[in-house]
N, C-alpha and C positions, 0 to 999 in steps of 0.2 A: 623715316622723317627726320629724327633727332637720337643722337648720341649722347648720352649724358655721363659725362665722368666724375666721380669723387675717389678721394683716396682716405687712407688710415691705418690704423696699427692697433692689436688688442693689446693697450695698453692704460687704458681709462683716461684717456688725455680729457683734461677739463674736468667737468662736473658732470656724474650719471650719466657717460660716454654709451651705455649701451640702451639705455632707454631714449635718450636724444637721438641718436642715429637711427634706431629702428622706427621711430617715429617719422623722421624725415625720410628715410626711404619708403616708407610705407607709404605718405602722401605725396611721393614724387612718381610713384608708380601709379597713383590713384588719377595723376593727369596726365598720363600717357596711353594715348590711345591708337596709334599708330600700329600696324602689325611689323614692320621695322624697327620699331624703336626699341632701345635698351639702356642699361644702367650698367656702366663699367665702374667695378670697384678695383682698386688698386692696392692690396694688401700688400703694405711695404712695412718690412724688416720686423715684423712679428717675433717677438722673444721666443728663442726654442724653448720646445717642449710645450709650448700656447697653442692651441688651435687658430685658424685664420678668424679674424674678426667676425664676418659674417657665418660661420659655423658655429661661433659662440651665442649668436641673437638668433640663430635659425629658426628657433621654434617661436618668435615674435613677431615673424615677419609673414605678411600674407601672401596667400597663392598666386598673386598676381605679380607681387615684387619678386618670389623666386621666379619667377618667369620669365621677366625681364633683366635681372639680375646675372653679371658673369664677374667671376672674381677672375683677378690676374695676380698672381702670388710673386712677389720677389722678395726672396728669403735674405735672413740676415748675414749670410754669409757674403751674400753679394753687394750689399750696404757696407758690410765691414771692409771688403777688397777696395771696393772703387770709392766709395765717400767716408769710409771711417774718419782717415787724416784730416778730410778737408773741412768738416764742418762738427759741430758740436751737435746739431740735431740728429734726433732720430730717424727722422723722416727727411726727404727731399723733395719738397713739392713741385719743383717743374719737370723734374726727370719723373716723379712718378704719375702728373697730369700726360708728359709725354707717352709714357708707357701705354695709356689708355686711348691716345690720339690714335696713334699709328697700328693699334690693335683693333681700332673701332672700325664699325660695319661700315664698307665703302659705300653701301646704297643708300645710305642715310646723307641727305642734304646738307641738315644743321649739326652743329656740335656745340653743347653747352657745359663750360666749366663752374661747377658749384663746390658745395661741402654738406657733410651729412650732418647738418643743423639747419637745415632751411626746408620750409614749408611753403609751398606755390599755391595762390588761391585765384586760379584765371576768373575775369569776370565776364563768364559767359563761356560756355563749350569746354575744351579742355586745352592743354598746353600744346598739343598737338596740331590742334585747330588752329589756334594762334599764330604757329609758324608757318604752317602751310601756305599761308597766303603772303607773307611777307616778301620784299625785294631784298636781295645780297646788299649786306651792311653789318654794322656790329652795333649790337642792341643790348641796352643794361637798364634796370630798374632800382629802384630807390628801395633801402632795406630797413625796412621794421623790427623793433627789437620785441620780442615776446621773454618776458621775465619767467624766471625758474617757476614761479609758483602756479603761471596759467599751465604753461605747457605739460608739468607734470601734473596735470590734473586730467589731462587726455588720455585717452585711451591708445595706447602705440597700435594695438592689433585691428582698430577701426577706424581707419584712414578718415573715411568720407566724412562719419559723424565728428572725427575731430576738426576736419575744415570745416564743417558747418559752423562749429564751437565757435573757432577764429573768428569768423566771418560775423557772428552776432559779437563777440566782443568790441569787434571796432565799434561797434553804434553804442557799447555803454560804456567803453574807457579810451582814453586818448591814448592810443597805442600808435596812430600813424604820425611820424615826425621825419619829414625829409630835410636830408641835409647835403647840399649840393657841394662839389667839389670843383676840380682843375676839369678846364672844358674837355679833355681826352677821357677823363675819369666820369664825367657829368654829376656822380652821385658818390658820397663817400663807401668805401668798402665795395669797391665794384667786384672784388673775387668772387662774390657771393653768388652772381648772376653776368656771367660772359658768354654772350651768345653770337656765334658767327658762322659762316659757310665753313664747312668741315675742308674743303680744298683750301679756302686761303689760311686756315690754321696751319696746314702742312708746307703750303708755299712760304709762308714767312718763317719757317724754322719752327713751328711750335714754341713751347716756352723757353725763356732763356735760362740753361740748364749751366749757366756761370754764376748763377744767384744761388748759392748755396748756405748763406745764412740766415734765411728768413726774412719774412716782412718784403712788402714793395713789390713780389712777383706778379700781383694783378695789375697793379700800376702800367707796371713794364710791358704787359700784356695791353692793355687798354691804350698805350701810348702809342705801340707799335699799329694796332690797329686801327686806330684813329686816323695817323700817317697814311694808311694803306686807304680807306676808306674817304678819307676827309671831313669825318662826322661821328658822333657819337650818340646815336639816335635812342629815345625812350620808349619803353612800353608800360609805361607807369598808370595809362587810362584803360588798360587790357588785362595787367598782370598786378598782383601784390605779391610781394615776395615777404614773408616774415624768418625772424634770426631766432632760435632757440638760444637764449641769453645762457651763459654756463663761464660766470666768473666770482661762483662763489670759491674756487680753488685756483692758487697761480698754477702756472706752468712754465714751460720754458722759453716761451714767446714773452713772458710779461718778468715783469723786475725792471729795476734802475741800471743794473749791470747787463743787460740782455745785448747781444750781438743782433746787427742787421745789415741788411746789402746795401749798399752805398746810393743812395736816394739821387743824388746828382749826376753819378755816371750811368746809373741803368732808368732813369726818369727824364730828370729836368733836361740834361744836356744829350740826350738819345734824339738822331738824327736819321737814324735807318729805320726802316721797319722789319727786315728781317732780323733772326738772331743772329749770334755769333757762328753757330754750325746750323747753318740751315739745310744740310742733308737729311733727307729723311732714314737714311742708312745710319746715320751718327747720333739720331736722338731717341729717345722712349728707349733704351737698351735694344735696340732693333738687333741684333748681333747676339742676344741671348735667346733661347728656347724657352721660354719662361711657362710655367705650369698655369692652365686656363681651367679653373672648374665652375660645376654648375653651384649656382648660389644654394649654401648651406647644406652641401654636401656632409653628412655626420661620418666621422672616423670608421663606425661600424655600422655597413649597409647590408643590404640583400645581397649586392652582387660579388661580396668580397667571400672569398673562399678561406674560411677559418676553420682549425681542428674543432672539434667539439668534446668535450670530457663530460659527455651525461653520466657516465657510468663510474666516473672516480671517486674511490672513497674517501670520507671523511678523514683527517687526520687532525692530530693533535699529540703536543709534547708539553713538558713540563718548563715552567721559567726559570730555567737556569742555565749557567753558560755550556754546561756540557751538552745539553741538548738543541740549542739554539742554533746551529749550524746545519741541523735538520732541516730540510725543503721539500716537499713535494715536489717533483719536475714539473707537475701539469700547474701546480700552483702557482710555482714561480713563471713558467710560459703566460700564464694568463695575466701577471701583472706586470711583465716584460712588452706584453702588446700596448702597453700606454706609451711606452717610450717608444715603438716601431709605427704606430699608427699616424703618429704626430707629425713624422718628417713629410719633406715634400714629395719625395717616391720613395719605393721602395729601398732601404737602407743595406748596407753590407755591414754583416756580423762579427765581431771577433771575437770565440769564444774561449777562455781559459779556465780548463777545469775538466773532468773525465766522469760526472756524474751523468744520469740517464736526461739531465737536461738539452745536452747537446744533442740526444734523440728527437726530441719534441723540436729543437731547431731546426733538423733537416727536415721536418714533416714541413716548416712555416717555407724553408727554402724549394721544395718540390712543389707547392703551391702559389709559388711567387710571392708572397707577402713579402719575404725579403729578397733583396737581388742574389747576396754572395754570402756563404757561411765558411770563416775561417777558422779551423781549429786548432789551438796549441796547448797539446798536453803537456801538464806540468811534470811528467816522469820522463817524458820523450823528449824528442826534439822539439826545440822551438821554431813556430811559427816564423815565416820573415812580415814583420810589421810592415804594413800596406802604408802607404801615403795619407794620414789621417787629415779627414775633413768633415766637413759639420753634417755632413748625410751617413757617417757611420755610429756603431753602438758597439763599445767594448764592454763584454759579459764576463765578471772575474766569479768564479763558483766557487764559495767557501763550504759548501756541502761536498766536495771529492773526497776523496780518498786520503790526499796530502795536502791539506789546504793550507801547510805553510810555503808549501812550493807557490800556489796560486798568490799567496802571499808578499812572497817573492817577486813574482814577476807583475806584479801590479806594483809594486814601488818602483821598479825598472823603468815601466813605462810611464810611471808618472814623473820621472827625473827628468826623459825626454820633452814632456809637456811643460816646463817650468817657463820654456819661452817661448812657446805657441800661442798666439794671439787668443784671447778668452771665446770671442766671435767663431773661430776657427775650427775649436775642438770639439772632437765626438762626445757623444752622450755616454756616459758611464753608469752600469749597472750593476749591482753588487747583489749575490745570491749569498745568504745566511750568514751574514757579518752585522748581525743586529745583538748587541746583550753579552756579547763575548768578548775572548780575548781578541779577536779582530777587528772591535770596534773603535779601538785607539788607531789602528790604520786607517781604516776608511777617513775618520774625521781628520787625520793630518794630510790625507793626499786628495781627498773629494769634498766639493763644496755644494752639498745638497743637506736638505733638511732630513732631519731624521725620522725615522717612519716608525708605525707601531710594531708591536712582537711578533703579530699574526699577517703582517705583510712581508717580512722577512725577505725584501726587497729593496733597493736603497737607488735611485735614481739622481743622478747628478753629472757635472762636471769637475776635470782636474782644477786642481788650484793652479794658478799661474804667477808667474814672479810679480806681476803689476799688482795682484789681487793678493799676494801673499808679501808684505815687505819685510817680514822677518827674514834676514841673508842666511841665518841657520838651519833654513828648511833641509836644505841640499845634506848637510849633515845630519838631520835626523833620518832623512830618510834613507842613507847609506847605514846607520847603525840601528836601524828598526827593530833587526832580528833582536838584539839585547834588549829591546824597550819592549815590556809587557804592559798589560792591563792592570791599572791599581787597584781596580775593583776586582779583578781575581785573584794577583798576586800569583799568575802563573805562566810560564814560557808560551810562545805561539804551539806549542807540542801540546800542552797541556799537562807537563810536570812540574812539580813544584820547585822552587828554586831553593838552591843548597843553605844552610845554615848561615856560613859566612856572609853570602849574599844580602840574605835579610839582614843580617846586622850591620854591613857595610851601608847597606839603603837607609837603614835609621837613623845611623850615626851622620851622615848627608843631610837627611831632613833636620835632626838637631840643629846641625850648623848652618843652615839657611834660615832656621828658626831663629837663632840666636845673631846673625846679621841684620834679620831684618827688625829684631828688636833695636838692636845697636843704630839701626838707622832712625828709626821712629825717635830716640832720645838724643839725637845727633845736636837739635837745636839747644835743648837744656844744657848740655854738655860743656857748648861751646858760648852759652850766654854769658855767663861769670868773667872768665877773662878778656872777653871784648868790652863788656861793659865796667871792667877795673882798667883797662886801659885808657878808655875814654875818659874816666873820673880824673886819670892821673896826667892827662893833657890838658883838662879843664883847670886842675892845682896847678900845674907847672905854668900855664897861660897866667892865671893869677897873680904867682909869685914873682915873675920875673917882669911882668910888665905893671909899669909904676900906674899907681892909681891916676895922677894927674895926666898923664897919657889915655888912659882908658876913657877920662872925662871929658878931653879936649879935644879928641879926635873919635868919637863914637861913629861915625861910617867906616871907618877901618877897621873899628873892633868888631863891627858887625860883619864885615866881609870874614875878618879871620874865624869867627864864631861859625859862618856857615861853611868854612872851609873845613874846620874840625868835624863839622857834623857829615859834609860828604864822605871825607875820610872813613868814619865810623859806619856809614850807609853802606860802602864797597866794602869793607874788610867784613860786616855784616853778611852781606850778600855772597860775598867768597865763602865764607866760615857755613852758611846752611849750604851751600852747593857740594860742600866733601862728606857726600852721601854713600858710606862705605857697601851698602848694597848695591847701589847704582855701580859702582867703580868695580866690586868684585863682577857683577854681571856684565859690564861693559869687555872684561878684561876675559871671561869665559867667552863670548861671542867673538871677540879677535883672534884669541886662539883655534878655536871652532874653525874660522875661515881660512886663516893658514894652514891647518891640516885637512881641509877639504882641497884648499889648492893644490896643495902636496900629493894627495892620492886619488883626486879624480880620475886622471889619467888611467892609474894603476884600476881602480875599482872597478873601470866599466870595462876595460880591454881585457881583463881577466874573468869577465862570466859572473863573479858572484854578486855583485850590484848591490842592492839594498841588503841582502840575505847572506853577510859575508860572517859574521858571526853566529848566523843561524846555523849555517851548513857545516861548521867547525863541530857544531857541539852535536847535531847528529852522530849517530853509531848505527852501525847496519843492524844490531840487535833490534836496536828501538825501531826502527823503520821496519823490520821485520814484523817486530809485535804489531805494529799499526794498521798495516796491510792485511795481517791474518785477521 
């Protein structure tokens, strides 16, 4: 009978999104009674590592809502590739609604475009009963506002009682307020209820996909439907629509500097009822095979074949750098599952290391939890790095027998990631790199929150050039092998630095402390000569300019005094900018840029990468000792 389309993402848009959306979806499902009715939720560009929005609120949806809702997932990589450079918004409303339109049930006659903050109160029967007797046309209803204090008092899991309570509030409070608009809109805010035949939506090309900047998408659709049918009909006597207000916090759609679609071009000057791209094959990402899920399917469910570690022993270790690289492989896999199961489809995994973790990953590959496993042994030949996408996971295992080689490989791959767009980057998991000498490397190349010591696994993304404006990052990556943890005072292999190295480090720290102290005292050092110069200028002015001239031409004297004051201010401004610490830091950075530009090709081609200094300091005896 009717297909209802809504869209959103797991980003807490507006105020109290989870409660507001759950209440709305449950109430909409409550008034749909036909067997073919459906609710299409287009999950658009939910941030990576976050579950789809309806999975996050699945425990608050009613059984009826879960049976009607289908989730169509548009991953963040699609948004970044096709619309990232065209709009500042994280969602593209017209395309998202068209995604639901072209994938709706063809058996349904009606198509309703609305939002996840609406509650509909049929004045007799259900919404399905109301539309069953309607003739073809475009129908709208006035939107009434329900303040936050009201809808927050309702139980989202009891939609029938919530609708009854809203109906009772209408008799006690002045909530009904109709705002009429242009003839084609009929009422203000038409986008919260736009009902028309599904085939008409398809014939007109759906929503205008050139409107990428937000606002007026509903008015454009209303104008085109009005041009097609010749009028906009009202259901105000048979249906009441309440909007759950959410203006306690600002969003990207509010503010004085917001960017909007051209109202004149897309609404007032519009003469044609069809969209710019009216072919069904070109709208709603019809060329993509998007994932369609049942509502609120949790990541771990009964049909998922996961390895069970019921007999795995409990492990323990001291909180010190020497033992923090040790990690139980079963524990590591149990945590890495968080990154694997939040992907849109089974990901491919690149594993760098040689610990038993790779054996557990192979078991996941056999059960198709992961699509493909590529092994990169630190001591053997490097695996060919596949074309990196957002549906891949890189695992760097520092609990391996030669963790410094894992660090080298991680820095090499991080160099390649500097120019890759953030939304297209794979997820990165590090095992055994918390609270030890490898923590500094992970903090340098990985954009990820820190984890607790018992977690042992850190999940995030490589830093990109756009998110890391420091131009010296390439230099730091290539010389990382010479950089050791400040907390442990050890090299990557765990050996102590030589006595001369510790003396040089102490000398450099003292030098920079002195430069900082000099920078803080710059103002006081330069204050006396500049003030002396100013007083000399004033004294010379009084000496050589006769008093009678100063008294006869006071305006000229004022101008001369202002000029001297401006000269003083300019000298003071220039003097205070002479910050020795800033000049030294700028000199060091410029030198690092020239050094990197000269050696970049050499360091990459000879295969040493980020650990060139490290590989030179390794000896065969020392390696034999560690592996033994």
